[in-house]
Steps between C-alpha positions, in 0.01 A plus 500: 500500500453587853620727785653825389630360187529711187521381134538735201531383140616739238452311174665548158216281360180698432262197466455239770273195502391458858589629862394311810554682826437398861587753761423540863608715804645820352677372184534728207519385130541725195520436129609764260713550185867561550602873446766356261232363267448686182266340254588509129144386414310748716468862394500792739117485487235504765156389382220552752125512438537553130752781520854449368792719609828462310811654647633599162374708216213272387169459679232254377202349660516128609401279211252282690387736783651275762619611846826309499793678661825466320798608706846384606363485854208277421499120504245243383417212728264228380389380844553616867381278791557672834432392849586773761451504880614736775646836408642365166522715181517388141589758242418412133398857421717511189341191340210446260346171636274271299375265785495603851422272807523679839465378860568787729462486881560708810665838409679392172515704188547456129616780262343455155488688176174632364489227238526232761225663699258423213582127528377465866177307522208737502 
């Protein structure tokens, strides 16, 4: 994408294999779950740093101590490969990403979730 282009994907599919994005100039790309998506598999639970919060009458700790976030707003992406230039912005802030390859130049920006930040090469 280039110029002042804007692309927004509101998915009904919570799990994606891979996303390859090439942006330049001041293009904007956003990936998120559709507001119409309601998961039957996912509970109204947020698990973060070993604490479980259930929005019901039962509260239990996470079984494995994981920090996975389970929410109707969160999506899982196996791989993201992004090449950004100019004033471009890529928003994948609602995604848990397993593999992350970034090439960011000029004044570009990428919005990431906390889980994805742990995947960036140290």
